[in-house]
C-alpha positions in Angstrom: -35.1 90.7 -18.9 -32.8 89.2 -21.5 -29.7 87.2 -20.8 -27.3 89.9 -21.9 -28.7 92.5 -19.5 -29.1 89.9 -16.7 -25.5 88.7 -16.7 -23.8 92.1 -16.2 -26.4 93.2 -13.7 -25.9 90.1 -11.6 -22.2 90.9 -11.4 -22.6 94.5 -10.3 -25.5 93.9 -7.9 -24.6 90.5 -6.4 -23.4 92.1 -3.1 -26.1 94.8 -3.0 -28.6 94.5 -0.3 -31.1 97.3 0.3 -33.4 97.7 3.3 -36.1 95.7 1.5 -35.7 92.9 -1.0 -38.3 94.6 -3.2 -36.1 97.7 -3.3 -33.1 95.5 -4.5 -35.3 94.0 -7.3 -36.4 97.5 -8.3 -32.8 98.7 -8.4 -31.9 95.8 -10.6 -34.8 96.6 -13.0 -34.1 100.3 -13.0 -30.4 99.8 -13.8 -31.3 97.5 -16.7 -33.7 100.1 -18.0 -31.3 103.0 -17.8 -28.4 100.9 -19.1 -30.5 99.9 -22.1 -31.5 103.5 -22.9 -28.4 105.5 -22.1 -28.9 109.2 -22.4 -32.7 109.0 -22.5 -35.2 110.3 -20.0 -36.6 108.0 -17.3 -40.1 107.8 -19.0 -38.3 106.7 -22.2 -36.2 104.2 -20.4 -39.2 102.8 -18.4 -41.5 102.8 -21.5 -44.8 102.9 -19.5 -46.3 104.9 -16.6 -46.3 102.0 -14.2 -42.5 101.4 -14.5 -41.8 105.1 -14.5 -43.9 105.7 -11.4 -42.1 102.8 -9.7 -38.7 104.3 -10.6 -39.7 107.7 -9.2 -40.8 106.1 -6.0 -37.5 104.2 -5.7 -35.4 107.3 -6.2 -37.4 109.2 -3.6 -37.5 106.4 -1.0 -36.0 107.6 2.3 -34.5 104.1 2.9 -32.3 104.4 -0.3 -29.2 106.5 -0.8 -26.3 106.6 -3.2 -24.0 104.5 -0.9 -26.6 101.7 -0.8 -27.1 101.7 -4.6 -23.3 101.5 -5.2 -22.6 98.9 -2.5 -22.7 96.0 -4.9 -20.6 97.9 -7.5 -18.0 98.7 -4.8 -17.7 95.0 -4.0 -17.3 94.1 -7.7 -14.5 96.7 -7.9 -12.8 95.0 -5.0 -13.1 91.6 -6.7 -11.7 92.9 -10.0 -8.8 94.6 -8.1 -8.1 91.4 -6.3 -7.8 89.5 -9.6 -5.6 92.2 -11.1 -1.8 92.1 -10.7 0.5 94.9 -9.7 -0.3 98.4 -8.5 -3.8 99.9 -8.4 -4.1 103.5 -9.2 -7.0 105.4 -7.4 -8.0 108.6 -9.2 -9.8 111.2 -7.1 -11.7 114.2 -8.4 -14.7 116.4 -7.7 -17.3 117.3 -10.3 -20.5 119.3 -10.1 -23.9 118.8 -11.7 -25.8 122.0 -12.6 -29.6 122.3 -12.9 -32.1 125.0 -13.8 -34.9 125.2 -11.2 -37.4 127.8 -10.2 -37.0 126.6 -6.6 -33.3 125.7 -6.2 -33.6 125.4 -2.4 -34.9 121.8 -2.8 -31.6 120.8 -4.4 -29.0 123.3 -3.1 -26.3 125.4 -4.6 -22.7 124.9 -5.7 -21.2 128.3 -6.2 -21.7 132.0 -7.0 -20.8 133.3 -10.5 -20.7 136.7 -12.1 -23.7 137.6 -14.3 -22.1 140.6 -16.0 -22.9 144.2 -15.2 -26.2 146.1 -14.9 -27.0 149.4 -16.6 -25.3 151.3 -13.8 -22.1 149.3 -14.3 -22.4 147.3 -11.1 -21.3 143.7 -11.1 -24.1 141.2 -10.8 -23.9 137.7 -9.5 -26.1 134.7 -9.1 -25.9 131.3 -7.3 -25.8 128.1 -9.3 -28.2 125.3 -8.5 -26.7 121.9 -8.3 -25.0 119.1 -6.4 -21.4 118.0 -6.1 -19.8 114.6 -6.3 -16.4 113.5 -5.2 -15.5 110.1 -6.8 -12.6 107.7 -6.5 -11.9 105.5 -9.6 -9.7 102.4 -9.5 -7.5 101.6 -12.5 -4.9 99.1 -13.5 -1.4 100.3 -14.7 -2.7 99.7 -18.2 -5.5 102.3 -17.6 -8.4 99.8 -17.5 -11.0 101.1 -15.0 -11.8 98.5 -12.4 -14.7 100.5 -11.0 -15.5 103.1 -8.4 -14.0 102.6 -4.9 -15.7 105.5 -3.1 -18.3 108.2 -3.9 -19.5 111.2 -1.8 -22.4 113.3 -3.0 -23.3 116.6 -1.2 -25.0 120.0 -1.7 -24.8 123.3 0.0 -27.9 124.9 1.5 -26.0 128.2 2.0 -23.0 129.3 0.0 -20.2 131.6 1.2 -17.4 132.3 -1.1 -13.9 131.2 -0.2 -12.5 134.6 -0.6 -15.1 136.1 1.8 -14.3 133.4 4.4 -10.6 134.1 4.3 -11.2 137.7 5.4 -12.7 136.4 8.6 -10.8 133.2 9.5 -7.5 131.6 8.6 -8.4 128.4 6.8 -5.3 126.5 8.0 -6.5 126.9 11.6 -9.9 125.3 10.9 -10.0 121.6 11.8 -10.3 119.4 8.7 -13.4 117.8 10.1 -15.3 121.1 9.7 -14.3 121.6 6.1 -15.6 120.2 2.8 -12.1 118.9 2.1 -12.7 116.1 4.6 -14.2 114.3 1.6 -10.6 113.7 0.4 -9.8 111.9 3.6 -13.0 110.0 3.7 -12.6 108.7 0.1 -8.9 107.9 0.7 -9.8 105.8 3.7 -12.8 104.0 2.1 -11.0 103.2 -1.1 -7.9 102.0 0.6 -9.9 99.7 2.9 -12.1 98.5 0.1 -9.3 97.5 -2.3 -7.1 95.8 0.4 -3.4 95.8 0.4 -2.8 99.5 1.1 0.8 99.1 -0.1 -0.3 98.4 -3.7 -2.6 101.5 -3.9 -1.4 104.8 -5.4 -3.8 107.7 -4.9 -3.6 110.4 -7.5 -5.2 113.9 -7.2 -5.0 117.4 -8.6 -4.0 120.6 -6.7 -7.2 120.5 -4.6 -5.8 117.4 -2.9 -2.8 119.3 -1.6 -3.9 118.8 2.0 -1.4 118.1 4.8 -3.9 116.0 6.7 -4.2 113.8 3.7 -0.4 113.2 3.7 -0.5 112.2 7.3 -3.5 109.9 6.8 -1.8 108.1 3.9 1.3 107.6 6.1 -0.9 106.1 8.9 -2.7 103.8 6.5 0.5 102.7 4.8 -0.7 103.7 1.3 0.9 105.9 -1.4 0.1 109.0 -3.2 1.2 111.2 -6.2 -0.5 114.6 -5.9 -0.1 117.9 -7.7 0.9 120.6 -5.1 -0.1 124.2 -5.0 1.0 125.2 -1.5 4.6 126.4 -0.8 5.0 124.6 2.6 7.6 125.2 5.2 10.5 122.8 5.0 13.6 121.6 6.9 13.7 123.3 10.3 11.1 125.9 9.3 13.5 128.6 8.3 12.8 128.1 4.5 10.2 126.7 2.2 9.9 123.8 -0.3 10.4 126.2 -3.2 13.6 127.5 -1.6 15.0 123.9 -1.6 13.8 123.1 -5.1 15.5 126.2 -6.4 18.8 124.7 -5.4 18.2 121.5 -7.4 19.6 121.2 -10.9 17.7 119.5 -13.7 18.4 115.8 -13.7 16.6 114.8 -16.8 14.9 116.2 -19.9 11.7 114.5 -20.8 9.8 115.0 -24.1 6.0 114.8 -24.0 3.3 115.1 -26.7 0.9 118.0 -26.2 -1.5 120.1 -28.2 -1.5 123.9 -28.7 -4.3 126.3 -28.3 -5.6 125.4 -31.8 -5.6 121.6 -31.1 -2.6 120.9 -33.3 0.0 118.4 -32.1 3.0 119.8 -30.4 5.9 118.7 -28.1 7.1 120.0 -24.8 10.6 119.5 -23.5 10.4 119.3 -19.7 13.3 119.7 -17.3 12.8 117.3 -14.4 14.0 118.0 -10.9 13.3 116.1 -7.7 14.4 116.0 -4.1 13.4 114.4 -0.8 12.4 117.1 1.6 11.4 117.3 5.2 7.9 119.0 4.9 6.4 120.7 7.9 2.7 121.0 8.8 0.9 124.5 8.7 1.9 126.7 11.6 -1.7 126.5 13.1 -1.5 122.7 13.2 2.1 122.0 14.0 1.2 120.5 17.4 -1.3 118.1 15.9 0.6 116.7 12.9 4.2 115.6 12.6 6.8 116.5 9.9 7.0 114.1 7.0 9.7 113.0 4.6 8.3 113.5 1.1 9.7 113.8 -2.4 8.9 116.8 -4.5 9.1 116.6 -8.3 9.1 119.7 -10.6 8.7 119.3 -14.3 8.8 122.6 -16.2 9.5 123.9 -19.7 12.5 126.2 -19.8 11.1 128.4 -22.5 7.6 129.8 -22.9 5.8 128.4 -26.0 4.0 130.8 -28.3 0.8 128.9 -29.0 0.0 127.4 -25.7 0.3 127.7 -21.9 3.7 126.8 -20.4 3.7 123.4 -18.7 4.7 123.5 -15.1 3.9 120.4 -13.0 4.8 120.4 -9.3 4.1 117.0 -7.7 4.6 115.6 -4.2 4.7 111.9 -3.3 5.6 109.6 -0.4 7.0 107.0 -2.9 10.7 106.5 -3.0 12.5 108.0 -6.0 16.1 107.0 -6.5 16.6 108.0 -10.1 15.5 110.4 -12.8 13.7 107.5 -14.6 11.6 106.9 -11.4 10.7 110.6 -11.3 9.5 110.5 -14.9 7.5 107.4 -14.1 5.6 109.3 -11.4 4.9 112.0 -13.9 3.4 109.4 -16.2 1.3 108.1 -13.4 -0.1 111.5 -12.6 -0.9 112.0 -16.3 -3.4 109.2 -15.9 -5.6 111.5 -13.8 -7.4 112.8 -16.9 -9.2 109.4 -17.1 -11.5 110.3 -14.2 -12.4 113.4 -16.1 -13.4 111.1 -19.0 -15.5 109.2 -16.6 -17.3 112.3 -15.5 -17.8 113.3 -19.2 -19.6 110.0 -19.8 -21.8 110.7 -16.8 -22.8 114.2 -18.2 -22.7 113.7 -22.0 -23.5 110.0 -22.2 -26.1 109.6 -19.4 -27.0 113.3 -19.6 -27.2 113.5 -15.8 -27.7 117.2 -15.9 -30.8 116.9 -18.1 -32.9 115.2 -15.3 -36.0 117.0 -14.1 -36.0 115.4 -10.7 -36.7 118.1 -8.0 -34.7 117.1 -4.9 -31.1 116.5 -4.2 -31.8 113.0 -2.7 -33.5 111.8 -5.9 -30.8 113.3 -8.1 -28.1 111.7 -6.0 -29.7 108.3 -6.3 -30.2 108.6 -10.0 -26.5 109.7 -10.5 -25.4 106.6 -8.5 -27.3 104.5 -11.0 -25.7 106.4 -13.8 -22.2 105.8 -12.3 -22.5 102.1 -12.8 -23.7 102.5 -16.4 -20.9 105.0 -17.2 -18.3 102.7 -15.7 -19.4 99.8 -17.9 -19.1 102.0 -21.1 -15.7 103.3 -20.0 -14.5 99.8 -19.0 -15.4 98.3 -22.4 -13.9 101.2 -24.4 -10.6 101.0 -22.5 -10.5 97.2 -22.5 -10.7 97.3 -26.2 -7.4 99.2 -26.3 -5.6 97.6 -23.4 -6.5 93.9 -24.0 -7.7 93.6 -27.6 -6.8 89.9 -27.9 -8.6 88.9 -24.7 -11.5 86.4 -25.0 -14.8 88.1 -25.8 -16.6 86.3 -22.9 -14.7 88.7 -20.6 -17.1 91.5 -21.3 -20.0 90.0 -23.4 -22.5 87.2 -22.9 -23.2 84.3 -25.2 -26.5 85.9 -26.5 -24.7 89.2 -27.3 -22.0 87.4 -29.2 -24.6 85.3 -31.1 -26.5 88.5 -32.1 -23.3 90.3 -33.2 -22.3 87.3 -35.3 -25.6 87.5 -37.2 -25.8 91.3 -37.4 -22.3 91.9 -38.8 -20.6 89.2 -40.7 -16.8 88.9 -41.0 -14.3 86.7 -42.8 -14.4 83.1 -41.5 -10.6 83.3 -40.9 -10.7 86.3 -38.7 -9.9 85.7 -35.0 -13.0 86.4 -32.9 -11.3 88.3 -30.1 -12.7 90.8 -27.6 -11.7 93.7 -29.9 -13.4 92.0 -32.8 -16.8 92.1 -31.1 -16.4 95.5 -29.4 -15.6 97.0 -32.8 -18.9 95.5 -34.0 -20.7 97.2 -31.2 -19.0 100.5 -32.1 -20.1 100.0 -35.7 -23.7 99.9 -34.4 -23.0 103.3 -32.9 -21.6 104.8 -36.1 -18.0 103.8 -36.0 -16.7 103.4 -39.6 -13.7 101.1 -38.7 -11.5 102.4 -41.5 -7.9 101.3 -41.6 -6.7 104.7 -40.5 -9.3 105.2 -37.7 -8.2 105.1 -34.1 -9.9 102.5 -31.8 -13.5 103.4 -31.1 -14.2 105.9 -28.3 -16.8 106.2 -25.6 -19.5 108.0 -27.7 -19.8 105.3 -30.4 -19.6 102.6 -27.7 -22.5 103.9 -25.7 -24.6 104.4 -28.8 -23.8 100.9 -30.0 -24.6 99.3 -26.6 -28.0 101.1 -26.6 -28.8 99.9 -30.1 -27.7 96.4 -29.3 -30.1 96.5 -26.3 -33.0 97.4 -28.6 -32.0 94.6 -31.0 -31.9 92.1 -28.2 -35.4 93.1 -27.1 -36.7 92.5 -30.6 -34.9 89.2 -30.9 -36.4 87.9 -27.7 -40.0 88.6 -28.7 -41.6 85.1 -29.1 -43.1 84.4 -32.6 -46.9 84.3 -32.9 -48.7 82.0 -35.3 -52.2 82.5 -36.8 
């Protein structure tokens, strides 16, 4: 294994210790192979049957799971967070991986979808084969991803639609421990404990995270959250709701944001921002178990309905203090960073092609996805670092051998400063980036293409010459 591959693998796997030292060595080799052939199949990445067979055995080993594979990366995330200054944003989201299998029971199912209508006009439906992953990604305020802080992978052996369940039982009366939404609480706890300093963590989630138990857990842990709410909860003494109180609040600021219409054209939205600190009550079925909480609700809505796009209406809830309209807008901007975890999931699916794998069981797929998570983070980290800290020293992300190769592959003016951005742009050029004056900074796609090509070039450069 060349120096470039070895350096970053050592950093991400230093704290990783599997049940057997041989398994740890195999993980290190597999991660290097997958990282050097991003988006390719396992046989392509492994190059020969012996290595491919060893990779399959590792992924199917009962003593290996996704938590073990990611343990070293979690520790590296903790170290990077400890070296960073200021707040740490933890983005939470769930994504699903879909597969086509003749025997889906070996993997599980995620949901039931409509398949259209048959000749008699009856609605048909089918179950979707796949697994789900709930991930928590740590970022700096500048948007640089520090790494994953928690991951939970699961699958359903039997699927029952939410609508069907609501006809039989009131979901608010079901203990959180018996629901899939417990994953939000588990990841909140794990990520807060991992990163240390609960007071510097701000957890950000979409409407699926609007869980009263999560509010209480964050309060107990002493950590913060900014979540998008979808439930009109009871407020005050219980004789009215949060929406009733917010209707009494006048707009305290107008905030202009850049958006895109349905055709992808640039547009602007003028949001009216309202906020109020409210005494929020738990669901009626759980009022004896959980206490009322003092939370701040923020509403940001467009007064008029635009013609070429959907009207923007954000309703956020937070336990952070908000003493001014400027502070309320700041929380809106923090929530807007949530899309970055969707970018991370896109790299997993489009860059690593996690849904193209032909592995047959949920365990093997979960282990492979855990390996992909580390590779995807590195691509995302380098792409974002190029924008957030372009003048940083190149040694922050690249090894001496990689810098040496890039200097020989793509020459530049002697007077040009050799910053991190200088070398990352060279990698992007290997992936097809043109680097014209009007071009934006390189994105994730050209970055992962460039890294894969640089890996191939490194392999060729390290072949010893033969004489005679």
